[in-house]
MIVOGU-148661 format. One record per atom (N, C-alpha, C): x, y, z; residue number from 1. Coordinates in Angstrom, 3 decimals, always signed. Atoms other than C-alpha are relative to their C-alpha. Layout:
! MIVOGU-148661
X, Y, Z, NUM
...
! end
This chain:
! MIVOGU-148661
+1.228, -0.808, +0.007, 1
+28.053, +25.898, -0.627, 1
-0.859, -0.387, -1.195, 1
+0.905, +0.413, +1.072, 2
+24.996, +24.978, -2.676, 2
-0.151, +1.101, -1.046, 2
+0.209, -0.917, +1.113, 3
+24.376, +26.573, -6.071, 3
-1.493, +0.048, -0.314, 3
+1.435, -0.133, +0.277, 4
+20.912, +27.951, -6.774, 4
-0.239, +0.153, -1.492, 4
+0.382, -0.051, +1.405, 5
+19.327, +27.409, -10.158, 5
-1.519, +0.000, -0.117, 5
+1.436, -0.018, +0.280, 6
+15.887, +28.161, -11.542, 6
-0.349, -1.182, -0.884, 6
+0.449, +1.125, +0.815, 7
+13.868, +25.323, -13.087, 7
-1.462, +0.187, -0.354, 7
+1.399, +0.061, +0.392, 8
+10.698, +25.170, -15.083, 8
-0.478, -1.415, +0.300, 8
+0.434, +1.318, -0.462, 9
+8.824, +22.318, -13.416, 9
-1.023, -0.615, -0.967, 9
+0.970, +0.438, +1.004, 10
+5.719, +21.930, -15.623, 10
-1.037, +1.102, -0.151, 10
+0.996, -1.037, +0.227, 11
+2.669, +23.856, -16.794, 11
-1.410, -0.571, +0.006, 11
+1.406, +0.415, +0.016, 12
-1.114, +23.759, -16.647, 12
-0.361, -0.497, -1.393, 12
+0.421, +0.534, +1.288, 13
-2.842, +21.817, -19.367, 13
-0.611, -1.370, +0.137, 13
+0.614, +1.320, +0.029, 14
-4.324, +18.495, -20.399, 14
+1.079, -1.075, -0.070, 14
-0.939, +1.120, -0.033, 15
-2.412, +15.297, -19.556, 15
-0.798, -1.302, -0.063, 15
+0.849, +1.200, +0.133, 16
-4.534, +12.436, -20.947, 16
+0.707, -1.281, +0.425, 16
-0.719, +1.210, -0.408, 17
-1.770, +9.880, -20.272, 17
-0.018, -0.194, +1.503, 17
+0.080, +0.095, -1.452, 18
-2.141, +10.671, -16.584, 18
-1.439, +0.113, +0.495, 18
+1.401, -0.164, -0.377, 19
-5.899, +11.188, -16.652, 19
-0.244, +1.262, +0.790, 19
+0.087, -1.239, -0.764, 20
-5.449, +14.758, -15.406, 20
-0.191, +1.204, -0.916, 20
+0.127, -1.313, +0.614, 21
-6.468, +18.259, -16.405, 21
+0.460, +0.983, +1.073, 21
-0.589, -0.858, -1.023, 22
-4.227, +20.635, -14.464, 22
-0.319, +1.460, -0.319, 22
+0.386, -1.392, +0.198, 23
-5.551, +24.178, -14.031, 23
+1.012, +0.948, +0.650, 23
-0.859, -1.002, -0.624, 24
-3.778, +27.404, -13.101, 24
-0.291, +0.093, +1.495, 24
+0.366, -0.043, -1.413, 25
-5.700, +27.326, -9.825, 25
+0.709, -1.116, +0.776, 25
-0.718, +1.097, -0.660, 26
-4.125, +23.945, -9.018, 26
+1.483, +0.326, +0.147, 26
-1.388, -0.439, -0.135, 27
-0.680, +25.380, -9.735, 27
+0.124, +0.976, +1.171, 27
-0.026, -0.955, -1.104, 28
-1.509, +28.209, -7.331, 28
-0.118, -0.718, +1.340, 28
+0.127, +0.792, -1.224, 29
-2.557, +25.644, -4.718, 29
+1.335, -0.638, +0.368, 29
-1.328, +0.568, -0.250, 30
+0.830, +23.926, -5.113, 30
+0.928, +1.044, +0.590, 30
-0.857, -1.081, -0.495, 31
+2.551, +27.273, -4.564, 31
-0.344, +0.337, +1.446, 31
+0.427, -0.419, -1.330, 32
+0.482, +28.174, -1.502, 32
+0.215, -1.080, +1.054, 32
-0.176, +1.090, -0.970, 33
+0.829, +24.737, +0.116, 33
+1.450, -0.479, +0.089, 33
-1.389, +0.468, +0.050, 34
+4.560, +24.429, -0.611, 34
+0.701, +0.206, +1.332, 34
-0.811, -0.056, -1.215, 35
+6.747, +23.650, +2.383, 35
+1.403, -0.486, -0.330, 35
-1.390, +0.363, +0.302, 36
+10.510, +23.694, +1.887, 36
+0.622, -0.707, +1.206, 36
-0.515, +0.354, +1.325, 37
+12.673, +21.793, +1.545, 37
-0.604, -1.309, -0.512, 37
+0.383, +1.247, +0.659, 38
+11.664, +19.100, -0.946, 38
+1.271, -0.578, -0.616, 38
-1.278, +0.547, +0.469, 39
+14.503, +16.687, -1.837, 39
+0.120, -0.049, -1.520, 39
-0.342, +0.183, +1.407, 40
+16.166, +16.691, -5.250, 40
+0.859, -1.256, -0.082, 40
-0.656, +1.300, +0.057, 41
+17.175, +13.106, -6.089, 41
+0.483, -0.288, -1.429, 41
-0.471, +0.435, +1.315, 42
+18.542, +11.133, -9.050, 42
-0.912, -1.112, -0.514, 42
+0.795, +1.016, +0.709, 43
+16.159, +9.265, -11.386, 43
-1.108, -0.662, +0.826, 43
+1.097, +0.541, -0.820, 44
+13.451, +8.726, -8.718, 44
+0.327, -1.367, +0.609, 44
-0.360, +1.308, -0.550, 45
+15.395, +5.740, -7.386, 45
-0.393, -0.082, +1.471, 45
+0.464, +0.139, -1.392, 46
+14.082, +4.334, -4.058, 46
+1.049, +0.407, +1.027, 46
-1.073, -0.341, -0.937, 47
+17.451, +4.703, -2.329, 47
+1.021, +0.854, -0.742, 47
-0.830, -0.845, +0.843, 48
+18.830, +7.538, -4.398, 48
+0.857, +0.948, +0.831, 48
-0.815, -1.016, -0.646, 49
+21.444, +10.150, -3.622, 49
-0.750, +1.322, -0.056, 49
+0.605, -1.337, -0.008, 50
+20.104, +13.530, -2.562, 50
+1.081, +1.006, -0.369, 50
-1.011, -0.943, +0.469, 51
+21.978, +16.175, -4.514, 51
-0.416, +1.448, +0.220, 51
+0.439, -1.357, -0.270, 52
+19.990, +19.181, -3.399, 52
-1.421, +0.037, +0.509, 52
+1.378, -0.172, -0.472, 53
+16.606, +20.583, -2.428, 53
-0.716, +1.006, -0.899, 53
+0.864, -1.012, +0.609, 54
+13.715, +22.463, -3.967, 54
-0.399, +0.928, +1.137, 54
+0.207, -0.905, -1.135, 55
+13.523, +25.555, -1.758, 55
-0.950, +1.144, -0.284, 55
+0.941, -1.066, +0.330, 56
+11.159, +27.878, -3.596, 56
-0.909, -0.409, -1.145, 56
+0.981, +0.371, +1.018, 57
+8.074, +27.698, -5.803, 57
-0.810, +1.239, -0.356, 57
+0.842, -1.105, +0.419, 58
+6.190, +30.257, -7.885, 58
-0.629, -0.329, -1.355, 58
+0.739, +0.225, +1.248, 59
+3.848, +30.528, -10.850, 59
+0.082, +1.239, -0.870, 59
+0.104, -1.078, +0.986, 60
+4.019, +32.604, -14.009, 60
-1.101, -0.393, -0.976, 60
+1.119, +0.390, +0.848, 61
+0.592, +32.276, -15.569, 61
-0.235, -1.495, +0.050, 61
+0.266, +1.437, +0.095, 62
+0.267, +28.677, -16.756, 62
+1.230, -0.839, +0.332, 62
-1.243, +0.724, -0.234, 63
+3.879, +27.749, -15.886, 63
+0.390, +0.020, +1.468, 63
-0.442, +0.128, -1.386, 64
+5.218, +26.508, -12.551, 64
+1.523, -0.066, +0.026, 64
-1.449, -0.051, -0.105, 65
+8.794, +27.339, -11.596, 65
+0.440, -0.287, +1.432, 65
-0.554, +0.273, -1.311, 66
+11.047, +26.342, -8.722, 66
+1.449, +0.440, +0.078, 66
-1.403, -0.345, -0.225, 67
+14.375, +27.282, -7.180, 67
+0.700, -1.208, +0.607, 67
-0.756, +1.148, -0.459, 68
+16.796, +24.386, -6.816, 68
+1.297, +0.457, +0.650, 68
-1.304, -0.207, -0.632, 69
+19.725, +24.471, -4.412, 69
+0.757, -1.319, -0.144, 69
-0.701, +1.237, +0.369, 70
+22.183, +21.879, -5.823, 70
+1.434, +0.029, +0.500, 70
-1.405, +0.097, -0.402, 71
+25.516, +20.649, -4.493, 71
+0.885, +0.370, -1.191, 71
-0.829, -0.453, +1.136, 72
+28.261, +22.285, -6.621, 72
+0.642, -1.146, -0.773, 72
-0.585, +1.144, +0.704, 73
+29.893, +18.909, -7.407, 73
-1.026, -0.652, -0.924, 73
+1.066, +0.601, +0.808, 74
+26.554, +17.555, -8.653, 74
-0.332, +0.887, -1.191, 74
+0.303, -0.911, +1.109, 75
+25.894, +20.671, -10.724, 75
+1.068, -0.104, -1.093, 75
-1.097, +0.097, +0.977, 76
+29.332, +20.421, -12.381, 76
-0.111, -1.281, -0.822, 76
+0.129, +1.284, +0.699, 77
+28.736, +16.743, -13.239, 77
-1.185, +0.027, -0.967, 77
+1.189, -0.073, +0.851, 78
+25.239, +17.392, -14.614, 78
+0.281, +0.845, -1.244, 78
-0.331, -0.857, +1.145, 79
+26.542, +20.196, -16.805, 79
+0.938, -0.717, -0.967, 79
-0.984, +0.689, +0.847, 80
+29.448, +18.096, -18.060, 80
-0.668, -1.105, -0.807, 80
+0.699, +1.082, +0.693, 81
+27.096, +15.229, -18.962, 81
-1.149, +0.522, -0.870, 81
+1.090, -0.571, +0.796, 82
+24.579, +17.589, -20.526, 82
-1.378, -0.410, +0.473, 82
+1.287, +0.420, -0.568, 83
+21.776, +16.528, -18.173, 83
-0.687, +1.216, +0.615, 83
+0.760, -1.124, -0.538, 84
+19.170, +19.185, -17.544, 84
-1.455, -0.318, +0.220, 84
+1.400, +0.396, -0.191, 85
+15.940, +17.233, -17.452, 85
-0.316, -0.281, +1.451, 85
+0.459, +0.336, -1.343, 86
+13.941, +16.906, -14.264, 86
-1.394, -0.606, -0.092, 86
+1.322, +0.606, -0.089, 87
+10.869, +14.957, -13.250, 87
-0.554, +0.342, +1.377, 87
+0.604, -0.484, -1.236, 88
+8.557, +16.422, -10.619, 88
-1.127, -0.932, +0.424, 88
+1.035, +0.902, -0.502, 89
+6.497, +14.002, -8.518, 89
-0.944, +0.765, +0.927, 89
+1.006, -0.658, -0.825, 90
+3.253, +15.355, -7.060, 90
-1.030, -1.031, +0.446, 90
+1.075, +0.889, -0.449, 91
+0.384, +13.780, -5.152, 91
-1.067, -0.085, -1.094, 91
+1.006, +0.161, +1.069, 92
-2.433, +12.419, -7.383, 92
-1.041, +1.106, -0.066, 92
+0.968, -1.099, +0.020, 93
-4.713, +15.313, -6.334, 93
+0.655, +1.333, -0.378, 93
-0.770, -1.181, +0.431, 94
-2.008, +17.787, -7.483, 94
-0.088, +1.113, +1.047, 94
+0.031, -0.991, -1.077, 95
-1.886, +19.511, -4.094, 95
+1.343, +0.147, +0.715, 95
-1.284, -0.077, -0.699, 96
+1.665, +18.794, -2.932, 96
+1.094, -0.637, -0.835, 96
-1.155, +0.566, +0.689, 97
+5.102, +18.211, -4.474, 97
+0.706, -0.967, +0.947, 97
-0.625, +1.042, -0.819, 98
+6.645, +14.987, -3.182, 98
+1.515, +0.055, -0.116, 98
-1.448, -0.096, +0.215, 99
+10.112, +15.184, -4.735, 99
+0.286, +0.393, -1.433, 99
-0.473, -0.359, +1.330, 100
+12.120, +16.309, -7.724, 100
+1.220, -0.859, -0.290, 100
-1.163, +0.799, +0.374, 101
+14.589, +14.137, -9.606, 101
+0.598, +0.526, -1.292, 101
-0.675, -0.285, +1.272, 102
+17.197, +15.014, -12.190, 102
+0.029, -1.306, -0.775, 102
+0.073, +1.208, +0.802, 103
+16.992, +12.585, -15.076, 103
+0.458, +0.279, -1.427, 103
-0.424, -0.113, +1.396, 104
+18.548, +11.991, -18.477, 104
-1.132, -0.388, -0.943, 104
+1.129, +0.471, +0.807, 105
+15.328, +10.356, -19.715, 105
-1.291, +0.198, +0.794, 105
+1.185, -0.290, -0.823, 106
+12.310, +12.066, -18.084, 106
-1.164, -0.933, -0.230, 106
+1.158, +0.851, +0.272, 107
+9.718, +9.899, -19.841, 107
+0.165, -1.395, +0.585, 107
-0.244, +1.323, -0.581, 108
+11.364, +6.650, -18.699, 108
-0.154, +0.056, +1.505, 108
+0.135, -0.151, -1.455, 109
+11.626, +7.900, -15.131, 109
-1.462, +0.127, +0.377, 109
+1.418, -0.183, -0.240, 110
+7.986, +8.914, -15.343, 110
-0.727, -1.343, +0.029, 110
+0.660, +1.303, +0.082, 111
+7.003, +5.338, -16.272, 111
+0.295, -0.858, +1.226, 111
-0.350, +0.846, -1.130, 112
+8.758, +3.913, -13.218, 112
-0.735, +0.392, +1.285, 112
+0.677, -0.437, -1.217, 113
+6.711, +5.879, -10.711, 113
-1.258, -0.818, +0.250, 113
+1.246, +0.694, -0.346, 114
+3.914, +4.186, -8.834, 114
-1.122, +1.025, -0.008, 114
+1.028, -1.011, +0.191, 115
+0.856, +6.104, -9.979, 115
-0.935, +0.116, +1.199, 115
+0.885, -0.055, -1.161, 116
-1.084, +5.220, -6.813, 116
+0.543, +0.963, +1.049, 116
-0.613, -0.852, -1.004, 117
+1.385, +7.241, -4.751, 117
+0.318, +1.389, -0.527, 117
-0.353, -1.300, +0.546, 118
+2.368, +10.054, -7.084, 118
-0.138, +0.010, -1.518, 118
+0.046, -0.216, +1.442, 119
+2.162, +11.479, -10.573, 119
+1.154, +0.938, -0.326, 119
-1.151, -0.849, +0.301, 120
+5.164, +13.032, -12.306, 120
-0.187, +0.762, -1.296, 120
+0.017, -0.861, +1.172, 121
+5.633, +15.803, -14.840, 121
+1.437, +0.346, -0.364, 121
-1.352, -0.294, +0.474, 122
+8.658, +16.632, -16.962, 122
+0.273, +1.500, +0.028, 122
-0.422, -1.390, -0.018, 123
+10.603, +19.841, -16.577, 123
+1.454, +0.100, -0.405, 123
-1.396, -0.179, +0.349, 124
+14.046, +21.286, -17.103, 124
+0.657, +1.025, +0.909, 124
-0.791, -0.958, -0.763, 125
+16.786, +23.045, -15.179, 125
+0.468, +1.086, -0.956, 125
-0.461, -1.116, +0.813, 126
+17.562, +26.499, -16.537, 126
+1.369, +0.409, +0.530, 126
-1.366, -0.205, -0.494, 127
+21.337, +26.815, -16.279, 127
+0.413, +1.468, -0.046, 127
-0.321, -1.421, -0.071, 128
+21.238, +30.571, -15.748, 128
+0.202, +0.390, +1.458, 128
-0.238, -0.466, -1.364, 129
+22.489, +32.415, -12.715, 129
-1.271, +0.675, +0.530, 129
+1.154, -0.622, -0.641, 130
+19.734, +33.428, -10.313, 130
+0.522, +1.054, +0.959, 130
-0.521, -1.070, -0.837, 131
+20.663, +36.806, -8.885, 131
-0.951, +0.290, +1.156, 131
+0.828, -0.339, -1.159, 132
+19.380, +38.131, -5.567, 132
-1.158, +0.900, -0.415, 132
+1.073, -0.873, +0.463, 133
+17.382, +40.797, -7.437, 133
-1.098, -0.811, -0.683, 133
+0.990, +0.852, +0.661, 134
+15.683, +38.125, -9.576, 134
-0.815, -0.767, +1.032, 134
+0.698, +0.726, -1.058, 135
+14.855, +36.175, -6.439, 135
-1.023, +0.904, +0.677, 135
+0.920, -0.936, -0.640, 136
+13.292, +39.268, -4.856, 136
-1.181, +0.310, -0.917, 136
+1.067, -0.271, +0.950, 137
+11.330, +40.006, -8.030, 137
-0.978, -1.163, -0.084, 137
+0.868, +1.178, +0.046, 138
+10.014, +36.447, -8.145, 138
-0.848, -0.091, +1.257, 138
+0.748, +0.040, -1.250, 139
+9.021, +36.662, -4.493, 139
-1.142, +1.017, -0.027, 139
+1.030, -1.032, +0.105, 140
+7.121, +39.904, -5.145, 140
-1.090, -0.417, -0.983, 140
+0.965, +0.462, +0.992, 141
+5.482, +38.418, -8.255, 141
-0.913, -1.072, +0.592, 141
+0.771, +1.077, -0.612, 142
+4.409, +35.377, -6.276, 142
-1.017, +0.549, +0.992, 142
+0.909, -0.606, -0.975, 143
+2.900, +37.501, -3.501, 143
-1.134, +0.740, -0.697, 143
+1.025, -0.734, +0.733, 144
+1.060, +39.675, -6.036, 144
-1.028, -0.954, -0.602, 144
+0.916, +0.970, +0.601, 145
-0.412, +36.621, -7.802, 145
-0.871, -0.654, +1.064, 145
+0.770, +0.597, -1.096, 146
-1.449, +35.098, -4.468, 146
-1.080, +0.969, +0.480, 146
+0.973, -1.012, -0.429, 147
-3.146, +38.378, -3.472, 147
-1.120, +0.138, -1.022, 147
+0.996, -0.091, +1.059, 148
-4.899, +38.577, -6.850, 148
-0.959, -1.183, +0.051, 148
+0.832, +1.201, -0.093, 149
-6.147, +34.998, -6.459, 149
-0.952, +0.103, +1.187, 149
+0.830, -0.123, -1.204, 150
-7.403, +35.724, -2.920, 150
-1.118, +1.015, -0.211, 150
+1.026, -1.014, +0.267, 151
-9.236, +38.874, -4.070, 151
-1.081, -0.543, -0.930, 151
+0.994, +0.574, +0.917, 152
-10.895, +37.008, -6.933, 152
-0.898, -0.990, +0.743, 152
+0.795, +0.958, -0.765, 153
-11.989, +34.239, -4.552, 153
-1.011, +0.713, +0.882, 153
+0.915, -0.780, -0.841, 154
-13.488, +36.864, -2.198, 154
-1.131, +0.580, -0.835, 154
+1.022, -0.567, +0.877, 155
-15.307, +38.557, -5.104, 155
-0.989, -1.075, -0.444, 155
+0.863, +1.102, +0.423, 156
-16.657, +35.196, -6.311, 156
-0.945, -0.398, +1.127, 156
+0.833, +0.370, -1.152, 157
-17.902, +34.322, -2.805, 157
-1.119, +1.025, +0.203, 157
+1.002, -1.053, -0.210, 158
-19.674, +37.687, -2.461, 158
-1.037, -0.004, -1.129, 158
+0.919, +0.026, +1.139, 159
-21.178, +37.434, -5.961, 159
-0.989, -1.155, +0.126, 159
+0.879, +1.164, -0.143, 160
-22.542, +33.924, -5.351, 160
-0.966, +0.196, +1.157, 160
+0.876, -0.266, -1.134, 161
-23.906, +34.989, -1.966, 161
-1.140, +0.943, -0.415, 161
+1.036, -0.923, +0.492, 162
-25.760, +37.855, -3.703, 162
-1.006, -0.748, -0.868, 162
+0.911, +0.774, +0.854, 163
-27.182, +35.461, -6.296, 163
-0.929, -0.874, +0.827, 163
+0.826, +0.846, -0.875, 164
-28.416, +33.154, -3.529, 164
-1.062, +0.843, +0.689, 164
+0.974, -0.879, -0.659, 165
-30.052, +36.060, -1.676, 165
-1.092, +0.443, -0.963, 165
+0.981, -0.431, +1.004, 166
-31.745, +37.152, -4.895, 166
-0.854, -1.144, -0.515, 166
+0.776, +1.140, +0.468, 167
-33.048, +33.639, -5.520, 167
+0.371, -0.450, -1.392, 167
-0.442, +0.426, +1.324, 168
-31.103, +33.254, -8.769, 168
+0.695, -1.358, +0.053, 168
-0.616, +1.313, -0.229, 169
-29.210, +30.257, -7.350, 169
-0.481, -0.548, +1.327, 169
+0.334, +0.627, -1.278, 170
-30.023, +27.761, -4.627, 170
+1.293, -0.315, +0.749, 170
-1.206, +0.330, -0.768, 171
-27.569, +27.040, -1.790, 171
+0.634, -1.325, -0.421, 171
-0.514, +1.326, +0.369, 172
-27.221, +23.477, -3.121, 172
+1.024, +0.059, -1.127, 172
-0.921, -0.080, +1.145, 173
-25.350, +24.641, -6.239, 173
+1.125, +1.004, +0.242, 173
-1.015, -1.018, -0.316, 174
-23.067, +27.126, -4.453, 174
+1.406, -0.450, -0.397, 174
-1.354, +0.481, +0.275, 175
-19.916, +24.957, -4.734, 175
+0.251, -0.179, -1.496, 175
-0.152, +0.152, +1.452, 176
-20.532, +24.129, -8.403, 176
+0.179, +1.359, -0.667, 176
-0.121, -1.347, +0.559, 177
-20.992, +27.821, -9.164, 177
+1.383, +0.577, +0.285, 177
-1.334, -0.510, -0.348, 178
-17.763, +28.678, -7.327, 178
+1.073, -0.640, -0.877, 178
-0.972, +0.694, +0.846, 179
-15.840, +26.048, -9.290, 179
+0.005, +0.582, -1.407, 179
+0.102, -0.589, +1.336, 180
-17.140, +27.461, -12.585, 180
+0.603, +1.403, -0.037, 180
-0.484, -1.381, -0.027, 181
-16.309, +31.029, -11.558, 181
+1.512, +0.067, +0.191, 181
-1.433, -0.035, -0.295, 182
-12.803, +30.185, -10.284, 182
+0.828, -0.704, -1.065, 182
-0.803, +0.800, +0.912, 183
-11.690, +27.607, -12.834, 183
-0.457, +0.071, -1.463, 183
+0.497, -0.100, +1.374, 184
-13.714, +28.533, -15.921, 184
+0.801, +0.997, -0.816, 184
-0.883, -0.928, +0.724, 185
-10.739, +30.191, -17.641, 185
+0.009, -0.248, -1.506, 185
+0.003, +0.299, +1.434, 186
-11.303, +28.519, -21.013, 186
-0.816, +1.040, -0.757, 186
+0.643, -1.053, +0.781, 187
-12.188, +31.127, -23.641, 187
-0.888, -0.622, -1.079, 187
+0.945, +0.479, +1.016, 188
-15.235, +30.573, -25.869, 188
-0.498, +1.196, -0.804, 188
+0.575, -1.045, +0.855, 189
-16.811, +32.525, -28.727, 189
-1.416, +0.277, +0.465, 189
+1.327, -0.331, -0.529, 190
-19.839, +34.407, -27.415, 190
-0.439, +1.346, -0.563, 190
+0.575, -1.214, +0.578, 191
-21.895, +36.950, -29.375, 191
+1.063, +0.878, -0.670, 191
-0.968, -0.756, +0.759, 192
-19.051, +37.975, -31.647, 192
+1.268, +0.367, +0.740, 192
-1.200, -0.316, -0.766, 193
-16.464, +38.237, -28.873, 193
+0.484, -1.209, +0.765, 193
-0.574, +1.085, -0.791, 194
-14.218, +36.044, -26.763, 194
-0.244, +0.266, +1.476, 194
+0.254, -0.081, -1.435, 195
-15.324, +35.426, -23.195, 195
+0.411, -1.310, +0.649, 195
-0.308, +1.230, -0.730, 196
-14.225, +32.958, -20.548, 196
-1.300, -0.679, +0.401, 196
+1.174, +0.752, -0.460, 197
-16.596, +30.236, -19.380, 197
-0.573, +0.647, +1.252, 197
+0.455, -0.650, -1.234, 198
-16.762, +32.022, -16.009, 198
-0.821, +1.251, -0.305, 198
+0.732, -1.216, +0.366, 199
-17.866, +35.272, -17.650, 199
-1.356, -0.329, -0.622, 199
+1.267, +0.416, +0.605, 200
-20.543, +33.515, -19.734, 200
-0.960, -0.483, +1.076, 200
+0.844, +0.506, -1.088, 201
-21.838, +31.754, -16.611, 201
-0.545, +1.162, +0.834, 201
+0.439, -1.151, -0.793, 202
-21.971, +35.063, -14.704, 202
-1.107, +0.760, -0.721, 202
+1.044, -0.686, +0.775, 203
-23.982, +36.708, -17.504, 203
-1.301, -0.801, +0.007, 203
+1.183, +0.871, -0.009, 204
-26.326, +33.718, -17.575, 204
-0.765, +0.144, +1.318, 204
+0.664, -0.095, -1.304, 205
-27.030, +33.920, -13.836, 205
-0.606, +1.376, +0.201, 205
+0.528, -1.362, -0.164, 206
-27.451, +37.714, -13.873, 206
-1.297, +0.185, -0.776, 206
+1.205, -0.135, +0.827, 207
-30.100, +37.311, -16.593, 207
-1.187, -0.790, +0.536, 207
+1.088, +0.810, -0.546, 208
-32.149, +34.829, -14.556, 208
-0.953, +0.859, +0.818, 208
+0.950, -0.745, -0.851, 209
-35.362, +36.153, -12.965, 209
+0.112, -0.495, +1.440, 209
-0.054, +0.443, -1.396, 210
-35.351, +36.107, -9.154, 210
-1.223, -0.835, +0.357, 210
+1.121, +0.804, -0.496, 211
-37.503, +33.501, -7.454, 211
-0.232, +0.409, +1.454, 211
+0.177, -0.337, -1.411, 212
-38.003, +33.303, -3.674, 212
+1.368, +0.277, +0.589, 212
-1.315, -0.301, -0.564, 213
-35.058, +35.092, -2.047, 213
+0.295, -0.871, +1.209, 213
-0.403, +0.817, -1.135, 214
-33.208, +32.751, +0.250, 214
+0.541, +0.908, +1.097, 214
-0.498, -0.784, -1.125, 215
-32.380, +34.024, +3.701, 215
-1.035, +0.994, +0.499, 215
+1.046, -0.887, -0.454, 216
-35.597, +36.094, +3.912, 216
-1.165, -0.843, +0.521, 216
+1.106, +0.747, -0.592, 217
-38.456, +34.985, +6.105, 217
-1.254, +0.876, +0.039, 217
+1.252, -0.736, -0.132, 218
-42.105, +35.938, +6.206, 218
-0.093, +0.556, +1.407, 218
+0.110, -0.585, -1.338, 219
-42.953, +38.254, +9.138, 219
-0.656, -0.966, +0.967, 219
+0.527, +0.917, -1.022, 220
-43.532, +36.214, +12.230, 220
-1.010, +0.736, +0.861, 220
+0.955, -0.599, -0.910, 221
-46.302, +36.778, +14.685, 221
+0.683, +0.610, +1.203, 221
-0.584, -0.630, -1.171, 222
-45.776, +38.800, +17.828, 222
+0.436, -1.047, +0.996, 222
-0.514, +0.943, -0.990, 223
-43.621, +36.991, +20.321, 223
-0.467, +0.406, +1.388, 223
+0.423, -0.247, -1.372, 224
-44.808, +36.660, +23.834, 224
+1.206, +0.369, +0.850, 224
-1.091, -0.399, -0.900, 225
-42.634, +38.513, +26.316, 225
+0.062, -0.967, +1.172, 225
-0.175, +0.915, -1.126, 226
-41.212, +36.336, +29.043, 226
-0.508, +0.647, +1.287, 226
+0.511, -0.514, -1.271, 227
-42.844, +36.711, +32.461, 227
+1.140, +0.212, +0.979, 227
-1.001, -0.249, -1.041, 228
-40.824, +38.229, +35.254, 228
-0.294, -0.890, +1.199, 228
+0.184, +0.821, -1.204, 229
-40.382, +36.454, +38.600, 229
-1.180, +0.504, +0.815, 229
+1.115, -0.568, -0.767, 230
-42.853, +38.862, +40.221, 230
-1.345, -0.360, -0.633, 230
+1.246, +0.355, +0.680, 231
-45.473, +38.157, +37.530, 231
-0.351, -1.462, +0.222, 231
+0.263, +1.423, -0.235, 232
-45.071, +34.404, +37.927, 232
-0.508, -0.222, +1.413, 232
+0.419, +0.160, -1.401, 233
-45.390, +34.697, +41.702, 233
-1.448, +0.461, +0.184, 233
+1.367, -0.506, -0.100, 234
-48.589, +36.772, +41.303, 234
-0.998, -1.003, -0.562, 234
+0.904, +0.957, +0.624, 235
-50.149, +34.228, +38.925, 235
-0.126, -1.265, +0.823, 235
+0.027, +1.228, -0.796, 236
-49.221, +31.307, +41.187, 236
-1.023, +0.102, +1.143, 236
+0.921, -0.160, -1.130, 237
-51.351, +32.802, +43.935, 237
-1.433, -0.322, -0.399, 237
+1.362, +0.217, +0.469, 238
-54.439, +32.413, +41.764, 238
-0.167, -1.289, -0.779, 238
+0.096, +1.182, +0.840, 239
-53.610, +29.438, +39.586, 239
+0.612, -1.241, +0.641, 239
-0.542, +1.147, -0.712, 240
-51.863, +27.207, +42.041, 240
+1.091, -0.718, -0.793, 240
-1.025, +0.824, +0.655, 241
-49.877, +24.331, +40.431, 241
-0.238, -0.200, -1.499, 241
+0.237, +0.126, +1.441, 242
-51.231, +24.780, +36.904, 242
+1.279, +0.404, -0.738, 242
-1.238, -0.345, +0.736, 243
-48.245, +24.716, +34.451, 243
-0.088, +1.390, -0.615, 243
-0.039, -1.363, +0.523, 244
-47.173, +28.193, +33.336, 244
-0.314, +0.051, -1.491, 244
+0.297, +0.018, +1.428, 245
-47.406, +27.149, +29.669, 245
-1.495, +0.028, -0.233, 245
+1.457, +0.042, +0.148, 246
-51.111, +26.389, +30.129, 246
-0.615, +1.345, +0.370, 246
+0.481, -1.325, -0.401, 247
-51.663, +29.705, +31.935, 247
+0.215, +0.996, -1.138, 247
-0.325, -0.924, +1.085, 248
-49.930, +31.557, +29.073, 248
-0.945, -0.193, -1.174, 248
+0.920, +0.255, +1.108, 249
-52.119, +29.824, +26.444, 249
-1.385, +0.565, +0.290, 249
+1.328, -0.494, -0.390, 250
-55.257, +30.742, +28.385, 250
-0.059, +1.524, -0.108, 250
-0.030, -1.459, +0.028, 251
-54.236, +34.387, +28.766, 251
+0.048, +0.523, -1.436, 251
-0.103, -0.403, +1.392, 252
-53.336, +34.601, +25.056, 252
-1.350, -0.130, -0.699, 252
+1.325, +0.211, +0.595, 253
-56.737, +33.161, +24.070, 253
-0.981, +1.072, +0.472, 253
+0.894, -1.009, -0.540, 254
-58.479, +35.661, +26.354, 254
+0.236, +1.344, -0.691, 254
-0.298, -1.287, +0.633, 255
-56.659, +38.602, +24.759, 255
-0.540, +0.061, -1.427, 255
+0.475, +0.030, +1.387, 256
-57.819, +37.478, +21.288, 256
-1.503, +0.115, -0.117, 256
+1.473, -0.042, +0.053, 257
-61.502, +37.475, +22.227, 257
-0.494, +1.436, -0.234, 257
! end
């Protein structure tokens, strides 16, 4: 029977050696797009032994955690050798976990990966027992964070839509505004207090004067009601084969006189 262990996979932050800036939102995307199982291998070798699977994924703030199900023989050997490092391979867009490998030298394993296919991050196995209650708590925490993220996204969408209607933003910048509102978590000094970039941007837009409200149209002229079959038949008796459009224009001009 496999043994379950918790592992800290990696965390949000700046990774200049990989040319990446990983945000909490990207970690949340990894959690939401996760499909179990993901193989747990040895040292990222092309034809490696599979010693387990990654069967769960969740986020605690800026940190990404996973639940490993490892073969008991492999776990005993790893513990005896003092190996607890892991290397997590993800797609270059940081949207999907490709595989996890246990490794004695995470940085060396990281260098062997083909960057065109995946990018790896270093983590560690936490050799603590994962009880059923802890698993349930993590599942509840994950659901709560996902719900919070979804509510914030809905609020951001509604706020940007209001700004567009008020003429404070144009539809062309909608996506840029959403990115700033969702990912602008960096805190800056603003008027004697600490605010996130998203909050500063929101205050900036709210202070803008409205221009021409988008989605509103000037009142149109009166629309001509469509003629019934009986009306068309009556007109045909007097106008013969003259196109109905021409008859309508003539009648409209007569009413304006």
